[in-house]
C-alpha positions in Angstrom: 40.3 -9.0 -18.0 42.1 -12.1 -18.9 42.0 -15.1 -21.3 41.3 -18.6 -20.0 41.7 -21.8 -22.0 39.1 -24.5 -21.3 40.5 -27.8 -19.9 38.8 -31.2 -19.6 36.0 -31.1 -17.0 35.5 -27.4 -17.0 32.0 -25.8 -16.9 31.0 -22.2 -16.8 30.1 -22.8 -13.1 33.4 -24.3 -12.2 35.3 -21.6 -14.0 33.3 -18.9 -12.3 33.9 -20.5 -8.9 37.6 -20.7 -9.5 38.0 -17.1 -10.5 35.3 -15.7 -8.1 33.3 -14.1 -10.9 29.6 -14.3 -11.8 28.6 -17.1 -14.2 26.5 -14.6 -16.2 29.6 -12.5 -17.0 31.3 -15.5 -18.6 28.2 -16.3 -20.6 27.7 -12.6 -21.7 31.4 -11.8 -22.5 31.7 -14.9 -24.7 28.1 -15.1 -26.1 27.8 -18.7 -25.1 24.4 -20.1 -26.1 22.3 -22.3 -23.8 22.9 -25.0 -22.5 26.4 -23.3 -22.1 28.6 -26.1 -23.4 32.3 -25.5 -23.6 35.0 -27.1 -25.9 38.4 -28.2 -24.7 40.9 -25.6 -25.8 38.3 -22.9 -26.2 39.5 -19.4 -25.2 37.3 -17.5 -22.8 37.4 -13.8 -22.0 37.0 -13.4 -18.2 36.1 -10.2 -16.3 38.5 -10.2 -13.4 39.9 -7.6 -11.0 37.9 -4.5 -10.1 35.0 -5.3 -12.5 34.9 -9.0 -11.6 31.7 -8.7 -9.5 29.9 -6.1 -11.7 26.4 -7.4 -12.3 23.7 -6.5 -14.8 20.1 -5.7 -14.0 17.6 -8.0 -15.7 13.9 -7.2 -16.1 11.6 -10.3 -16.5 8.1 -10.2 -17.8 5.5 -12.9 -17.6 2.1 -13.2 -19.3 -0.7 -14.9 -17.3 -4.5 -15.5 -17.7 -6.8 -14.9 -14.8 -7.5 -18.7 -14.7 -3.8 -19.4 -13.7 -3.4 -21.5 -10.7 -2.7 -19.3 -7.6 0.0 -21.7 -6.6 1.8 -21.4 -10.0 1.6 -17.6 -9.9 2.9 -17.4 -6.3 5.9 -19.7 -7.3 6.6 -17.5 -10.4 6.2 -13.9 -9.1 9.4 -13.8 -7.0 11.3 -14.0 -10.4 9.2 -11.5 -12.3 9.6 -7.7 -12.6 6.3 -7.4 -14.5 3.1 -9.5 -14.6 1.2 -8.8 -17.9 -2.4 -9.9 -17.2 -3.9 -11.3 -20.4 -6.1 -9.7 -21.6 -8.4 -6.8 -22.1 -10.2 -6.4 -25.5 -12.2 -3.7 -27.1 -15.1 -3.0 -29.5 -15.0 -1.1 -32.7 -16.5 1.8 -30.8 -13.6 1.8 -28.4 -15.3 0.3 -25.4 -12.9 -1.7 -23.2 -13.7 -5.3 -22.5 -12.3 -6.8 -19.3 -11.3 -10.5 -18.9 -14.2 -12.9 -18.3 -12.7 -13.8 -14.9 -11.8 -11.4 -12.1 -8.2 -10.3 -12.2 -8.1 -8.2 -9.1 -6.5 -11.0 -7.1 -3.6 -11.1 -9.6 -3.0 -7.4 -9.3 -2.9 -7.6 -5.5 -0.7 -10.7 -5.5 1.8 -9.1 -8.0 2.1 -6.0 -5.8 2.7 -8.2 -2.8 5.7 -9.7 -4.6 6.9 -6.3 -5.8 6.1 -7.1 -9.5 4.3 -4.5 -11.6 0.8 -5.6 -12.7 0.4 -4.7 -16.4 -2.8 -4.4 -18.4 -2.4 -6.3 -21.6 -4.6 -4.9 -24.5 -5.4 -7.3 -27.3 -7.7 -7.0 -30.4 -9.6 -10.3 -30.0 -12.7 -10.8 -32.1 -15.8 -12.8 -31.0 -14.0 -16.0 -32.0 -11.2 -15.4 -29.5 -8.6 -14.8 -32.3 -6.5 -11.7 -33.2 -8.7 -9.6 -35.6 -7.0 -7.2 -37.9 -10.4 -5.6 -38.9 -10.8 -4.7 -35.3 -7.3 -3.2 -35.3 -8.1 -1.2 -38.4 -11.4 0.1 -36.9 -9.6 1.5 -33.8 -6.4 2.9 -35.3 -8.3 4.7 -38.1 -11.2 6.1 -36.1 -10.1 9.1 -33.9 -13.3 9.1 -31.9 -13.3 5.4 -31.1 -9.6 5.6 -30.3 -10.1 8.5 -27.9 -12.9 6.6 -26.1 -10.7 3.5 -25.7 -7.7 5.5 -24.4 -9.9 7.3 -21.9 -11.2 4.0 -20.6 -7.7 2.5 -20.5 -6.5 5.4 -18.3 -9.5 5.1 -16.0 -9.2 1.3 -15.7 -5.4 1.4 -15.0 -6.0 3.9 -12.2 -9.1 2.3 -10.8 -7.7 -1.2 -10.7 -4.2 -0.5 -9.6 -2.3 -1.5 -12.8 1.2 -0.1 -13.2 1.3 0.1 -17.0 -0.1 -1.1 -20.4 1.2 -3.6 -22.9 -0.2 -3.4 -26.4 -0.2 -6.9 -28.0 -1.6 -6.5 -31.5 -0.9 -9.2 -34.1 -1.7 -9.6 -37.8 -1.8 -5.9 -38.4 -2.6 -5.0 -42.0 0.4 -3.4 -43.9 -1.7 -0.3 -44.7 -2.2 0.2 -40.9 1.5 0.2 -40.0 1.7 4.0 -39.5 -1.8 4.4 -37.9 -0.9 1.6 -35.4 2.4 3.4 -34.5 0.4 6.6 -34.0 -2.1 4.7 -31.8 0.8 3.5 -29.6 2.1 7.1 -29.4 -1.4 8.3 -28.3 -1.6 5.7 -25.6 1.8 6.6 -24.3 1.0 10.3 -24.3 -2.1 9.6 -22.3 -0.3 7.3 -19.8 2.9 9.2 -19.3 1.5 12.1 -17.2 0.5 9.5 -14.6 3.8 7.6 -14.7 2.5 4.5 -16.5 4.9 3.0 -19.0 3.6 1.6 -22.3 5.1 -1.4 -24.0 4.3 -3.0 -27.4 4.8 -6.6 -28.3 6.6 -7.2 -31.6 7.1 -10.3 -33.8 10.9 -10.9 -34.3 11.7 -9.5 -37.8 15.1 -10.1 -39.4 14.7 -7.2 -41.8 12.5 -4.2 -42.4 11.3 -5.7 -45.7 10.4 -9.1 -44.2 7.1 -10.3 -45.7 4.3 -12.0 -43.8 1.2 -10.8 -41.9 3.0 -11.0 -38.6 5.7 -8.5 -39.8 4.5 -6.1 -42.4 2.2 -4.1 -40.1 5.0 -3.3 -37.6 7.6 -0.6 -38.2 10.4 -1.2 -35.6 11.7 2.4 -36.0 8.3 4.0 -35.5 7.3 1.7 -32.6 10.6 2.1 -30.9 9.9 5.8 -30.8 6.3 5.4 -29.8 6.6 3.0 -26.8 8.6 3.2 -23.6 9.8 -0.3 -24.3 9.2 -3.3 -26.6 8.8 -7.0 -26.0 10.2 -9.3 -28.8 7.9 -12.4 -29.0 10.7 -14.8 -29.9 8.5 -17.8 -29.4 7.8 -17.2 -33.1 11.2 -18.9 -33.6 10.3 -21.8 -31.3 10.0 -22.3 -27.5 10.0 -25.0 -24.8 6.6 -25.6 -23.2 6.7 -26.5 -19.5 3.6 -27.5 -17.6 3.7 -26.8 -13.9 1.5 -28.7 -11.4 1.2 -28.9 -7.7 2.2 -32.3 -6.1 
């Protein structure tokens, strides 16, 4: 490790090239935010020597609807670890509702690019919006929940999915614990078959944060319940990019 002082004309790329080290190590060691601007005189900690070329493994997930352009999906898949197919719904009785359009081609294409196809489960009501009454009905009804989980296991196996992502939003505060228990039950059903279960979380800054996006999600309980979590940081803002074929 050594300290480098930024001079005029320096960029993270030019410094990395000069020292023969990965760009991402400079960014990570110094917590430089995008777009990675440097200040003249800034001191940077550089990983040099035996650990200079040590690299980190990054897992990248992408959500996509079945109506996505095949061209766009093919262009994106080489950079994805997981493809979360959006989405499967359910009824209050626990009957799984598949997407309106066929998603089989997405599952096959993801496998061709060595990305794991993931079944995304969402509580959409008839109006196409997240419905917390539907969430309450499933997490508080053991019979309906068992029916849904059985259908999830069957569908994942039958269609060739490689895992399940649970994306429930606007959970009622009183359903916080039942929801975590639901995630645990899904994971317990999927684990024997080797299927991981993730849960999407709104980005809280404290456990006591108010708001319908936050009060129904207990980070501690859900961290124990799921194999991994996805923080939906677009709640804090994002850049929208429209891709089209020329």
